[in-house]
VOZAMI-98620 format. One record per atom (N, C-alpha, C): atom name; x, y negated, z; residue number from 1. Coordinates in steps of 0.001 Angstrom, whole numbers, plus 500000, padded with zeros to 6 digits. Layout:
# VOZAMI-98620
+------+--------+--------+--------+-----+
! site !   east !  north !     up ! pos !
+------+--------+--------+--------+-----+
!   CA !      X !      Y !      Z ! NUM !
...
+------+--------+--------+--------+-----+
This chain:
# VOZAMI-98620
+------+--------+--------+--------+-----+
! site !   east !  north !     up ! pos !
+------+--------+--------+--------+-----+
!    N ! 082270 ! 331723 ! 628504 !   1 !
!   CA ! 081726 ! 333021 ! 628189 !   1 !
!    C ! 080639 ! 332817 ! 627133 !   1 !
!    N ! 080653 ! 333652 ! 626102 !   2 !
!   CA ! 079644 ! 333542 ! 625058 !   2 !
!    C ! 078366 ! 334259 ! 625484 !   2 !
!    N ! 077288 ! 333962 ! 624803 !   3 !
!   CA ! 076017 ! 334613 ! 625085 !   3 !
!    C ! 076149 ! 336110 ! 624842 !   3 !
!    N ! 076814 ! 336459 ! 623755 !   4 !
!   CA ! 077005 ! 337872 ! 623417 !   4 !
!    C ! 077761 ! 338601 ! 624523 !   4 !
!    N ! 078801 ! 337982 ! 625069 !   5 !
!   CA ! 079578 ! 338589 ! 626151 !   5 !
!    C ! 078722 ! 338731 ! 627404 !   5 !
!    N ! 077906 ! 337737 ! 627681 !   6 !
!   CA ! 077064 ! 337784 ! 628873 !   6 !
!    C ! 076080 ! 338944 ! 628825 !   6 !
!    N ! 075629 ! 339295 ! 627627 !   7 !
!   CA ! 074657 ! 340368 ! 627490 !   7 !
!    C ! 075286 ! 341721 ! 627181 !   7 !
!    N ! 076598 ! 341772 ! 627043 !   8 !
!   CA ! 077266 ! 343039 ! 626724 !   8 !
!    C ! 076974 ! 344068 ! 627806 !   8 !
!    N ! 076660 ! 345282 ! 627392 !   9 !
!   CA ! 076392 ! 346356 ! 628336 !   9 !
!    C ! 074948 ! 346464 ! 628771 !   9 !
!    N ! 074131 ! 345467 ! 628472 !  10 !
!   CA ! 072721 ! 345543 ! 628842 !  10 !
!    C ! 071994 ! 346397 ! 627811 !  10 !
!    N ! 071102 ! 347233 ! 628285 !  11 !
!   CA ! 070375 ! 348125 ! 627381 !  11 !
!    C ! 069137 ! 347450 ! 626789 !  11 !
!    N ! 068430 ! 346707 ! 627563 !  12 !
!   CA ! 067227 ! 346039 ! 627071 !  12 !
!    C ! 067197 ! 344625 ! 627619 !  12 !
!    N ! 066984 ! 343688 ! 626734 !  13 !
!   CA ! 066924 ! 342283 ! 627113 !  13 !
!    C ! 065543 ! 341763 ! 626730 !  13 !
!    N ! 064954 ! 340982 ! 627589 !  14 !
!   CA ! 063658 ! 340375 ! 627277 !  14 !
!    C ! 063810 ! 339507 ! 626031 !  14 !
!    N ! 062723 ! 339338 ! 625315 !  15 !
!   CA ! 062754 ! 338507 ! 624115 !  15 !
!    C ! 063278 ! 337115 ! 624452 !  15 !
!    N ! 064151 ! 336612 ! 623608 !  16 !
!   CA ! 064720 ! 335278 ! 623796 !  16 !
!    C ! 063737 ! 334263 ! 623216 !  16 !
!    N ! 063541 ! 333187 ! 623946 !  17 !
!   CA ! 062648 ! 332116 ! 623510 !  17 !
!    C ! 063443 ! 330820 ! 623478 !  17 !
!    N ! 063246 ! 330056 ! 622419 !  18 !
!   CA ! 063950 ! 328786 ! 622251 !  18 !
!    C ! 062945 ! 327644 ! 622306 !  18 !
!    N ! 063321 ! 326562 ! 622970 !  19 !
!   CA ! 062483 ! 325362 ! 623010 !  19 !
!    C ! 062785 ! 324534 ! 621771 !  19 !
!    N ! 061747 ! 323985 ! 621191 !  20 !
!   CA ! 061922 ! 323175 ! 619985 !  20 !
!    C ! 060895 ! 322062 ! 619973 !  20 !
!    N ! 061081 ! 321138 ! 619062 !  21 !
!   CA ! 060155 ! 320035 ! 618905 !  21 !
!    C ! 060018 ! 319665 ! 617447 !  21 !
!    N ! 058859 ! 319151 ! 617101 !  22 !
!   CA ! 058587 ! 318746 ! 615725 !  22 !
!    C ! 058754 ! 317233 ! 615595 !  22 !
!    N ! 059576 ! 316782 ! 614658 !  23 !
!   CA ! 059736 ! 315339 ! 614472 !  23 !
!    C ! 058516 ! 314693 ! 613813 !  23 !
!    N ! 057680 ! 315493 ! 613157 !  24 !
!   CA ! 056503 ! 314934 ! 612485 !  24 !
!    C ! 055351 ! 314668 ! 613452 !  24 !
!    N ! 054923 ! 315705 ! 614192 !  25 !
!   CA ! 053765 ! 315542 ! 615083 !  25 !
!    C ! 054168 ! 315362 ! 616551 !  25 !
!    N ! 055458 ! 315455 ! 616830 !  26 !
!   CA ! 056013 ! 315273 ! 618179 !  26 !
!    C ! 055630 ! 316371 ! 619171 !  26 !
!    N ! 055080 ! 317475 ! 618696 !  27 !
!   CA ! 054722 ! 318586 ! 619580 !  27 !
!    C ! 055987 ! 319252 ! 620117 !  27 !
!    N ! 055899 ! 319767 ! 621326 !  28 !
!   CA ! 056980 ! 320527 ! 621961 !  28 !
!    C ! 056447 ! 321936 ! 622165 !  28 !
!    N ! 057276 ! 322948 ! 621910 !  29 !
!   CA ! 056813 ! 324324 ! 621975 !  29 !
!    C ! 057993 ! 325270 ! 622135 !  29 !
!    N ! 057692 ! 326540 ! 622297 !  30 !
!   CA ! 058713 ! 327586 ! 622382 !  30 !
!    C ! 058531 ! 328521 ! 621202 !  30 !
!    N ! 059666 ! 328951 ! 620639 !  31 !
!   CA ! 059657 ! 329851 ! 619486 !  31 !
!    C ! 060517 ! 331067 ! 619775 !  31 !
!    N ! 060088 ! 332214 ! 619312 !  32 !
!   CA ! 060898 ! 333416 ! 619395 !  32 !
!    C ! 061950 ! 333401 ! 618302 !  32 !
!    N ! 062946 ! 334253 ! 618431 !  33 !
!   CA ! 064044 ! 334301 ! 617467 !  33 !
!    C ! 063554 ! 334550 ! 616046 !  33 !
!    N ! 062499 ! 335316 ! 615888 !  34 !
!   CA ! 062007 ! 335632 ! 614548 !  34 !
!    C ! 061379 ! 334430 ! 613841 !  34 !
!    N ! 061056 ! 333375 ! 614567 !  35 !
!   CA ! 060449 ! 332181 ! 613977 !  35 !
!    C ! 061491 ! 331179 ! 613485 !  35 !
!    N ! 062762 ! 331442 ! 613776 !  36 !
!   CA ! 063842 ! 330528 ! 613405 !  36 !
!    C ! 064739 ! 331155 ! 612353 !  36 !
!    N ! 065375 ! 330311 ! 611550 !  37 !
!   CA ! 066393 ! 330733 ! 610597 !  37 !
!    C ! 067591 ! 329825 ! 610773 !  37 !
!    N ! 068774 ! 330401 ! 610688 !  38 !
!   CA ! 070017 ! 329646 ! 610835 !  38 !
!    C ! 070815 ! 329780 ! 609549 !  38 !
!    N ! 071242 ! 328664 ! 608999 !  39 !
!   CA ! 072102 ! 328652 ! 607809 !  39 !
!    C ! 073445 ! 328073 ! 608214 !  39 !
!    N ! 074504 ! 328824 ! 607954 !  40 !
!   CA ! 075852 ! 328374 ! 608311 !  40 !
!    C ! 076606 ! 328062 ! 607032 !  40 !
!    N ! 076949 ! 326795 ! 606879 !  41 !
!   CA ! 077669 ! 326342 ! 605700 !  41 !
!    C ! 079137 ! 326089 ! 606002 !  41 !
!    N ! 079824 ! 325560 ! 605030 !  42 !
!   CA ! 081254 ! 325293 ! 605155 !  42 !
!    C ! 081556 ! 324091 ! 606045 !  42 !
!    N ! 080575 ! 323206 ! 606211 !  43 !
!   CA ! 080782 ! 322009 ! 607022 !  43 !
!    C ! 079623 ! 321829 ! 608000 !  43 !
!    N ! 079783 ! 320887 ! 608900 !  44 !
!   CA ! 078703 ! 320608 ! 609850 !  44 !
!    C ! 077474 ! 320050 ! 609135 !  44 !
!    N ! 077653 ! 319405 ! 607980 !  45 !
!   CA ! 076521 ! 318863 ! 607235 !  45 !
!    C ! 075701 ! 319951 ! 606553 !  45 !
!    N ! 076301 ! 321119 ! 606356 !  46 !
!   CA ! 075581 ! 322206 ! 605684 !  46 !
!    C ! 075237 ! 323348 ! 606637 !  46 !
!    N ! 075331 ! 323091 ! 607930 !  47 !
!   CA ! 074954 ! 324078 ! 608936 !  47 !
!    C ! 073726 ! 323547 ! 609661 !  47 !
!    N ! 072636 ! 324336 ! 609616 !  48 !
!   CA ! 071380 ! 323861 ! 610172 !  48 !
!    C ! 070505 ! 325050 ! 610566 !  48 !
!    N ! 069476 ! 324751 ! 611353 !  49 !
!   CA ! 068454 ! 325756 ! 611632 !  49 !
!    C ! 067115 ! 325194 ! 611189 !  49 !
!    N ! 066181 ! 326103 ! 610908 !  50 !
!   CA ! 064886 ! 325657 ! 610429 !  50 !
!    C ! 063771 ! 326522 ! 611002 !  50 !
!    N ! 062582 ! 325946 ! 611006 !  51 !
!   CA ! 061392 ! 326642 ! 611478 !  51 !
!    C ! 060170 ! 325892 ! 610964 !  51 !
!    N ! 059019 ! 326513 ! 611087 !  52 !
!   CA ! 057756 ! 325879 ! 610748 !  52 !
!    C ! 057053 ! 325499 ! 612040 !  52 !
!    N ! 056628 ! 324264 ! 612136 !  53 !
!   CA ! 055939 ! 323790 ! 613342 !  53 !
!    C ! 054629 ! 324547 ! 613494 !  53 !
!    N ! 054428 ! 325189 ! 614643 !  54 !
!   CA ! 053180 ! 325922 ! 614857 !  54 !
!    C ! 051960 ! 325008 ! 615054 !  54 !
!    N ! 052197 ! 323725 ! 615305 !  55 !
!   CA ! 051089 ! 322790 ! 615525 !  55 !
!    C ! 050593 ! 322164 ! 614222 !  55 !
!    N ! 051517 ! 321640 ! 613412 !  56 !
!   CA ! 051096 ! 320916 ! 612206 !  56 !
!    C ! 051498 ! 321610 ! 610904 !  56 !
!    N ! 052325 ! 322652 ! 610990 !  57 !
!   CA ! 052727 ! 323388 ! 609798 !  57 !
!    C ! 053872 ! 322779 ! 609014 !  57 !
!    N ! 054484 ! 321720 ! 609546 !  58 !
!   CA ! 055600 ! 321073 ! 608848 !  58 !
!    C ! 056825 ! 321976 ! 608841 !  58 !
!    N ! 057570 ! 321931 ! 607740 !  59 !
!   CA ! 058859 ! 322615 ! 607679 !  59 !
!    C ! 059881 ! 321706 ! 608335 !  59 !
!    N ! 060569 ! 322220 ! 609344 !  60 !
!   CA ! 061515 ! 321410 ! 610112 !  60 !
!    C ! 062920 ! 321961 ! 609892 !  60 !
!    N ! 063852 ! 321069 ! 609646 !  61 !
!   CA ! 065267 ! 321429 ! 609467 !  61 !
!    C ! 066089 ! 320500 ! 610348 !  61 !
!    N ! 066912 ! 321099 ! 611215 !  62 !
!   CA ! 067723 ! 320308 ! 612132 !  62 !
!    C ! 069179 ! 320750 ! 612059 !  62 !
!    N ! 070118 ! 319818 ! 612253 !  63 !
!   CA ! 071532 ! 320191 ! 612242 !  63 !
!    C ! 071863 ! 321119 ! 613406 !  63 !
!    N ! 072818 ! 322006 ! 613177 !  64 !
!   CA ! 073227 ! 322952 ! 614220 !  64 !
!    C ! 074723 ! 322829 ! 614441 !  64 !
!    N ! 075078 ! 322279 ! 615590 !  65 !
!   CA ! 076481 ! 322201 ! 615969 !  65 !
!    C ! 076968 ! 323554 ! 616459 !  65 !
!    N ! 078210 ! 323593 ! 616836 !  66 !
!   CA ! 078846 ! 324842 ! 617265 !  66 !
!    C ! 078101 ! 325529 ! 618404 !  66 !
!    N ! 077675 ! 324782 ! 619405 !  67 !
!   CA ! 076972 ! 325360 ! 620562 !  67 !
!    C ! 075606 ! 325923 ! 620164 !  67 !
!    N ! 074884 ! 325206 ! 619316 !  68 !
!   CA ! 073579 ! 325677 ! 618848 !  68 !
!    C ! 073752 ! 326967 ! 618044 !  68 !
!    N ! 074751 ! 327014 ! 617179 !  69 !
!   CA ! 075027 ! 328223 ! 616391 !  69 !
!    C ! 075285 ! 329399 ! 617328 !  69 !
!    N ! 076081 ! 329184 ! 618353 !  70 !
!   CA ! 076396 ! 330248 ! 619315 !  70 !
!    C ! 075133 ! 330743 ! 620030 !  70 !
!    N ! 074293 ! 329815 ! 620472 !  71 !
!   CA ! 073068 ! 330199 ! 621180 !  71 !
!    C ! 072086 ! 330936 ! 620271 !  71 !
!    N ! 071915 ! 330434 ! 619055 !  72 !
!   CA ! 070967 ! 331064 ! 618137 !  72 !
!    C ! 071427 ! 332450 ! 617685 !  72 !
!    N ! 072692 ! 332572 ! 617341 !  73 !
!   CA ! 073177 ! 333891 ! 616912 !  73 !
!    C ! 073157 ! 334874 ! 618073 !  73 !
!    N ! 073516 ! 334426 ! 619263 !  74 !
!   CA ! 073481 ! 335285 ! 620441 !  74 !
!    C ! 072074 ! 335683 ! 620830 !  74 !
!    N ! 071098 ! 334861 ! 620449 !  75 !
!   CA ! 069700 ! 335133 ! 620769 !  75 !
!    C ! 068972 ! 335925 ! 619701 !  75 !
!    N ! 069697 ! 336347 ! 618665 !  76 !
!   CA ! 069089 ! 337204 ! 617654 !  76 !
!    C ! 068439 ! 336511 ! 616481 !  76 !
!    N ! 068707 ! 335230 ! 616280 !  77 !
!   CA ! 068139 ! 334508 ! 615139 !  77 !
!    C ! 068826 ! 334982 ! 613863 !  77 !
!    N ! 068017 ! 335247 ! 612836 !  78 !
!   CA ! 068569 ! 335686 ! 611555 !  78 !
!    C ! 069416 ! 334576 ! 610958 !  78 !
!    N ! 070573 ! 334982 ! 610435 !  79 !
!   CA ! 071556 ! 334011 ! 609956 !  79 !
!    C ! 071875 ! 334229 ! 608487 !  79 !
!    N ! 071989 ! 333142 ! 607758 !  80 !
!   CA ! 072382 ! 333151 ! 606362 !  80 !
!    C ! 073684 ! 332371 ! 606265 !  80 !
!    N ! 074691 ! 332979 ! 605669 !  81 !
!   CA ! 075967 ! 332274 ! 605467 !  81 !
!    C ! 075970 ! 331707 ! 604069 !  81 !
!    N ! 076111 ! 330386 ! 603980 !  82 !
!   CA ! 076113 ! 329707 ! 602692 !  82 !
!    C ! 077538 ! 329675 ! 602132 !  82 !
!    N ! 077666 ! 329963 ! 600872 !  83 !
!   CA ! 078973 ! 329923 ! 600197 !  83 !
!    C ! 078918 ! 328853 ! 599130 !  83 !
!    N ! 079952 ! 328050 ! 599068 !  84 !
!   CA ! 079986 ! 327003 ! 598056 !  84 !
!    C ! 080623 ! 327559 ! 596788 !  84 !
!    N ! 080141 ! 327079 ! 595663 !  85 !
!   CA ! 080736 ! 327468 ! 594389 !  85 !
!    C ! 081427 ! 326253 ! 593812 !  85 !
!    N ! 082575 ! 326479 ! 593300 !  86 !
!   CA ! 083355 ! 325364 ! 592742 !  86 !
!    C ! 083159 ! 325229 ! 591269 !  86 !
+------+--------+--------+--------+-----+
């Protein structure tokens, strides 16, 4: 069952919070959907999510596999679809 299917029919859902970590300062924290961005590319190498570490301010970019993409999109994270030009 997808996240979207699980929430189908609900009128109001509490804000979704995602756990994340910074590879630079090693801080662990929770971020709301508005603090994350998801980029979906043509391959797994060009599909990633990003955020700014609230502790040290580092820009963080991490790969997003199929399950992560499903969770982030279902949780309301803004998504950008990347198109390749030949």
